[in-house]
C-alpha positions as protocol buffer text, in pm:
chain_id: "A"
residue {
  index: 1
  type: MET
  ca { x: -10138 y: 17050 z: 5091 }
}
residue {
  index: 2
  type: THR
  ca { x: -10059 y: 17396 z: 4965 }
}
residue {
  index: 3
  type: SER
  ca { x: -10338 y: 17625 z: 4845 }
}
residue {
  index: 4
  type: GLN
  ca { x: -10297 y: 17729 z: 4482 }
}
residue {
  index: 5
  type: ALA
  ca { x: -10545 y: 18013 z: 4415 }
}
residue {
  index: 6
  type: GLY
  ca { x: -10634 y: 18077 z: 4056 }
}
residue {
  index: 7
  type: SER
  ca { x: -10528 y: 17741 z: 3911 }
}
residue {
  index: 8
  type: LEU
  ca { x: -10830 y: 17630 z: 3710 }
}
residue {
  index: 9
  type: MET
  ca { x: -10808 y: 17323 z: 3491 }
}
residue {
  index: 10
  type: ASP
  ca { x: -11082 y: 17109 z: 3338 }
}
residue {
  index: 11
  type: HIS
  ca { x: -11097 y: 16761 z: 3499 }
}
residue {
  index: 12
  type: ARG
  ca { x: -11191 y: 16604 z: 3166 }
}
residue {
  index: 13
  type: SER
  ca { x: -10865 y: 16702 z: 2997 }
}
residue {
  index: 14
  type: SER
  ca { x: -10597 y: 16438 z: 2978 }
}
residue {
  index: 15
  type: SER
  ca { x: -10339 y: 16674 z: 3130 }
}
residue {
  index: 16
  type: GLN
  ca { x: -10548 y: 16753 z: 3437 }
}
residue {
  index: 17
  type: ASP
  ca { x: -10360 y: 16759 z: 3765 }
}
residue {
  index: 18
  type: VAL
  ca { x: -10592 y: 16949 z: 3999 }
}
residue {
  index: 19
  type: ILE
  ca { x: -10936 y: 16921 z: 4154 }
}
residue {
  index: 20
  type: ILE
  ca { x: -11116 y: 17255 z: 4178 }
}
residue {
  index: 21
  type: CYS
  ca { x: -11245 y: 17355 z: 4521 }
}
residue {
  index: 22
  type: TYR
  ca { x: -11358 y: 17666 z: 4704 }
}
residue {
  index: 23
  type: ALA
  ca { x: -11450 y: 17759 z: 5059 }
}
residue {
  index: 24
  type: GLU
  ca { x: -11638 y: 18046 z: 5215 }
}
residue {
  index: 25
  type: GLY
  ca { x: -11715 y: 18140 z: 5569 }
}
residue {
  index: 26
  type: ASP
  ca { x: -11693 y: 18383 z: 5855 }
}
residue {
  index: 27
  type: ALA
  ca { x: -11565 y: 18379 z: 6211 }
}
residue {
  index: 28
  type: GLU
  ca { x: -11807 y: 18103 z: 6316 }
}
residue {
  index: 29
  type: GLN
  ca { x: -11883 y: 17875 z: 6020 }
}
residue {
  index: 30
  type: TRP
  ca { x: -11710 y: 17764 z: 5697 }
}
residue {
  index: 31
  type: GLU
  ca { x: -11824 y: 17554 z: 5403 }
}
residue {
  index: 32
  type: ALA
  ca { x: -11597 y: 17399 z: 5140 }
}
residue {
  index: 33
  type: PHE
  ca { x: -11701 y: 17253 z: 4805 }
}
residue {
  index: 34
  type: CYS
  ca { x: -11534 y: 17023 z: 4554 }
}
residue {
  index: 35
  type: LEU
  ca { x: -11673 y: 17125 z: 4217 }
}
residue {
  index: 36
  type: ASN
  ca { x: -11530 y: 16829 z: 4027 }
}
residue {
  index: 37
  type: PHE
  ca { x: -11711 y: 16565 z: 4232 }
}
residue {
  index: 38
  type: ASP
  ca { x: -11999 y: 16761 z: 4392 }
}
residue {
  index: 39
  type: LEU
  ca { x: -11877 y: 16712 z: 4750 }
}
residue {
  index: 40
  type: ALA
  ca { x: -11924 y: 16955 z: 5040 }
}
residue {
  index: 41
  type: VAL
  ca { x: -11815 y: 16980 z: 5405 }
}
residue {
  index: 42
  type: GLN
  ca { x: -11867 y: 17221 z: 5696 }
}
residue {
  index: 43
  type: GLY
  ca { x: -11646 y: 17332 z: 5982 }
}
residue {
  index: 44
  type: ARG
  ca { x: -11549 y: 17620 z: 6208 }
}
residue {
  index: 45
  type: THR
  ca { x: -11230 y: 17736 z: 6030 }
}
residue {
  index: 46
  type: PHE
  ca { x: -11081 y: 17735 z: 5683 }
}
residue {
  index: 47
  type: PRO
  ca { x: -10802 y: 17490 z: 5779 }
}
residue {
  index: 48
  type: GLU
  ca { x: -11066 y: 17254 z: 5921 }
}
residue {
  index: 49
  type: VAL
  ca { x: -11283 y: 17252 z: 5607 }
}
residue {
  index: 50
  type: PHE
  ca { x: -10974 y: 17227 z: 5386 }
}
residue {
  index: 51
  type: ALA
  ca { x: -10865 y: 16912 z: 5571 }
}
residue {
  index: 52
  type: LYS
  ca { x: -11218 y: 16769 z: 5576 }
}
residue {
  index: 53
  type: LEU
  ca { x: -11267 y: 16825 z: 5204 }
}
residue {
  index: 54
  type: GLU
  ca { x: -10927 y: 16680 z: 5124 }
}
residue {
  index: 55
  type: SER
  ca { x: -11024 y: 16371 z: 5324 }
}
residue {
  index: 56
  type: ALA
  ca { x: -11369 y: 16352 z: 5160 }
}
residue {
  index: 57
  type: VAL
  ca { x: -11212 y: 16362 z: 4814 }
}
residue {
  index: 58
  type: GLU
  ca { x: -10964 y: 16088 z: 4909 }
}
residue {
  index: 59
  type: ILE
  ca { x: -11243 y: 15867 z: 5050 }
}
residue {
  index: 60
  type: PHE
  ca { x: -11458 y: 15931 z: 4741 }
}
residue {
  index: 61
  type: LEU
  ca { x: -11173 y: 15837 z: 4507 }
}
residue {
  index: 62
  type: GLU
  ca { x: -11086 y: 15525 z: 4708 }
}
residue {
  index: 63
  type: GLY
  ca { x: -11450 y: 15414 z: 4691 }
}
residue {
  index: 64
  type: VAL
  ca { x: -11473 y: 15485 z: 4319 }
}
residue {
  index: 65
  type: ASN
  ca { x: -11156 y: 15282 z: 4260 }
}
residue {
  index: 66
  type: ASP
  ca { x: -11334 y: 14968 z: 4386 }
}
residue {
  index: 67
  type: LEU
  ca { x: -11623 y: 15000 z: 4137 }
}
residue {
  index: 68
  type: PRO
  ca { x: -11666 y: 14844 z: 3792 }
}
residue {
  index: 69
  type: PRO
  ca { x: -11516 y: 15057 z: 3512 }
}
residue {
  index: 70
  type: ALA
  ca { x: -11852 y: 15193 z: 3385 }
}
residue {
  index: 71
  type: ASP
  ca { x: -11955 y: 15311 z: 3733 }
}
residue {
  index: 72
  type: ARG
  ca { x: -11609 y: 15449 z: 3801 }
}
residue {
  index: 73
  type: LYS
  ca { x: -11617 y: 15651 z: 3479 }
}
residue {
  index: 74
  type: ARG
  ca { x: -11966 y: 15787 z: 3556 }
}
residue {
  index: 75
  type: LEU
  ca { x: -11873 y: 15896 z: 3909 }
}
residue {
  index: 76
  type: LEU
  ca { x: -11540 y: 16050 z: 3807 }
}
residue {
  index: 77
  type: ARG
  ca { x: -11733 y: 16268 z: 3561 }
}
residue {
  index: 78
  type: ARG
  ca { x: -11985 y: 16378 z: 3825 }
}
residue {
  index: 79
  type: ARG
  ca { x: -11984 y: 16757 z: 3857 }
}
residue {
  index: 80
  type: ALA
  ca { x: -12146 y: 17007 z: 4086 }
}
residue {
  index: 81
  type: PRO
  ca { x: -12448 y: 17179 z: 3927 }
}
residue {
  index: 82
  type: LEU
  ca { x: -12382 y: 17493 z: 3724 }
}
residue {
  index: 83
  type: SER
  ca { x: -12538 y: 17705 z: 4001 }
}
residue {
  index: 84
  type: VAL
  ca { x: -12269 y: 17581 z: 4242 }
}
residue {
  index: 85
  type: TRP
  ca { x: -11994 y: 17661 z: 3990 }
}
residue {
  index: 86
  type: LEU
  ca { x: -12134 y: 18010 z: 3930 }
}
residue {
  index: 87
  type: GLY
  ca { x: -12224 y: 18082 z: 4293 }
}
residue {
  index: 88
  type: PRO
  ca { x: -11877 y: 18198 z: 4405 }
}
residue {
  index: 89
  type: LEU
  ca { x: -11843 y: 18424 z: 4103 }
}
residue {
  index: 90
  type: VAL
  ca { x: -12185 y: 18582 z: 4153 }
}
residue {
  index: 91
  type: ARG
  ca { x: -12121 y: 18636 z: 4527 }
}
residue {
  index: 92
  type: LEU
  ca { x: -11780 y: 18787 z: 4456 }
}
residue {
  index: 93
  type: LEU
  ca { x: -11925 y: 19028 z: 4200 }
}
residue {
  index: 94
  type: TRP
  ca { x: -12215 y: 19118 z: 4429 }
}
residue {
  index: 95
  type: SER
  ca { x: -11990 y: 19183 z: 4728 }
}
residue {
  index: 96
  type: GLY
  ca { x: -11761 y: 19397 z: 4512 }
}
residue {
  index: 97
  type: LEU
  ca { x: -12052 y: 19607 z: 4393 }
}
residue {
  index: 98
  type: THR
  ca { x: -12239 y: 19642 z: 4721 }
}
residue {
  index: 99
  type: ARG
  ca { x: -11964 y: 19605 z: 4984 }
}
residue {
  index: 100
  type: ARG
  ca { x: -12225 y: 19426 z: 5202 }
}
residue {
  index: 101
  type: ASP
  ca { x: -12074 y: 19081 z: 5218 }
}
residue {
  index: 102
  type: ASN
  ca { x: -11840 y: 19006 z: 5510 }
}
residue {
  index: 103
  type: ARG
  ca { x: -11776 y: 18641 z: 5424 }
}
residue {
  index: 104
  type: LEU
  ca { x: -11423 y: 18525 z: 5351 }
}
residue {
  index: 105
  type: ARG
  ca { x: -11354 y: 18314 z: 5042 }
}
residue {
  index: 106
  type: HIS
  ca { x: -11073 y: 18087 z: 4927 }
}
residue {
  index: 107
  type: GLU
  ca { x: -11030 y: 17908 z: 4598 }
}
residue {
  index: 108
  type: PHE
  ca { x: -10791 y: 17615 z: 4614 }
}
residue {
  index: 109
  type: THR
  ca { x: -10694 y: 17304 z: 4430 }
}
residue {
  index: 110
  type: LEU
  ca { x: -10607 y: 16951 z: 4533 }
}
residue {
  index: 111
  type: PRO
  ca { x: -10376 y: 16722 z: 4336 }
}
residue {
  index: 112
  type: ALA
  ca { x: -10573 y: 16488 z: 4114 }
}
residue {
  index: 113
  type: LYS
  ca { x: -10309 y: 16229 z: 4028 }
}
residue {
  index: 114
  type: THR
  ca { x: -10531 y: 15958 z: 4179 }
}
residue {
  index: 115
  type: ALA
  ca { x: -10840 y: 16069 z: 3984 }
}
residue {
  index: 116
  type: SER
  ca { x: -10661 y: 16091 z: 3651 }
}
residue {
  index: 117
  type: SER
  ca { x: -10510 y: 15746 z: 3690 }
}
residue {
  index: 118
  type: MET
  ca { x: -10857 y: 15597 z: 3746 }
}
residue {
  index: 119
  type: ALA
  ca { x: -11030 y: 15756 z: 3445 }
}
């Protein structure tokens, strides 16, 4: 999957075609987060966490697909807490002001054609 930085779309909209994710890390450890479904993974490199998160989202969506409609709807609307959504922005602003943060960050999206067809 190709990284598409800066593409932010609301999952609740009927025209949604992306799942919003971000990753941050350094030379030894990376974490990646799916904001739409409150999923997280860890790994040693950005490509590793990207692949792990992509897989976690696929597994989540496959599991949700097998649930009754009410449960499916509830889980597809599950979001990461506001603090998780704001965290990358706050860290980016802080690092820009202080120049003390050496962590690398990536914002990326995953296609959501499966999620939108289940809603």
